[in-house]
Each structure stands twice: as C-alpha cells, then as structure tokens.
N, C-alpha and C positions, 0 to 999 in steps of 0.2 A: 024905914027906917031898923025893921027885923033883920031883913037881907044886910045890912049897913052890920048890923054885930053878929051874925052868920060869919059874914066875912073876915071880920079881926079875930074871931077867934079861929077860924081855919089858917089865916097867917101867924098867928101865934104859936099855934100848934106845928104848924108849920117850921116854924122857923128854930122851936125847940127844937123837933128831929132831924135838922140837918144840922144843928151843932151837936146833937150827939153821935149824930152820924160821922162827921168831923174830927170829934175826936176819937171815938174805936177807931176809926180810919189813920189817925196818925199812934197811936198804937200799934195796929198792925204794921204801920211803914216801918217805926222804931225797931220794933223784933225782925223784920225782912231787911232788915238793912243790918242790922248786926249776926242775922244766921247767912249773910250772902260774903261779910268780911270774916266767918269764922270757917266756910266752906274755900275763899280765896288762899288764907292762911295754911289750910291743910292743905289744898292743891299744889301749892309753893313745896310745902315740906316733903310730898309725896312725888313732886318731879325730882327735886335735889336726891331724894332713896334712890328713883330709877335711874339717875345719872350713874351713883356711885352705884348701882347696881351692876350697870354695862362697864363699867371701869372694871370692878372686878371679874364680872365674866370674861372680858377681854384678856386679862391677865391669866386669867384661869385658862382660857383658850391658847395661849403662846408658851401657857409653861406645860401643858398637853404633848400641846405639836411639836416641841422640843423634848420631850422627854424619850429615854433610850427603850422604852418599854413600846411604848407608842408608834416608836419607827423599825420596832424589829418586825411589830404585828402589820402595822400597815406601810411595807418597804416603798418608796417613791420608783414607777417606772421608770427605765433609761431609751432615750430615742434608740433606734437601730442606727 
C-alpha cells in the first residue's frame, strides 16, 4: 500500500513538472517566433537597401565612365 502512495506522489510531481515545462516552453517558443519575425523584416529591408545601393553604384559607374576627365586619363586604345 505504501508503494502505491509513493507512485501517486511521483506521478503528481511529474505531472506538475511537465505542465510547468510546457508553459515555459510555450513562452520561449512565442518569443522565438517574434524574434524570427523581426529578423525577417530586417533582412527584407536590408535586401531593398542593397538593391538600391547597387543601382546607385551602377549609375555612379556609368557617370564616371562617361566623364571627360576619366576618358582623358584612361584613353581607349585603338587597334592597329
């Protein structure tokens, strides 16, 4: 009979521990989801900025390439 009481106490404590771990796990999972959402938004914004920067660099490259001073310093060599 005493063994049965020990088993009941063990299962009661185990049930409480499992419930506490599930609650803590759910809270942690909620915050992980929020953090991943923030990372996704930040990476989307970073991607847009990189695309815009690439367009600006491309425009700057063409402006420099077509400038008079650049063409004066780096003359195109003509074939013979």
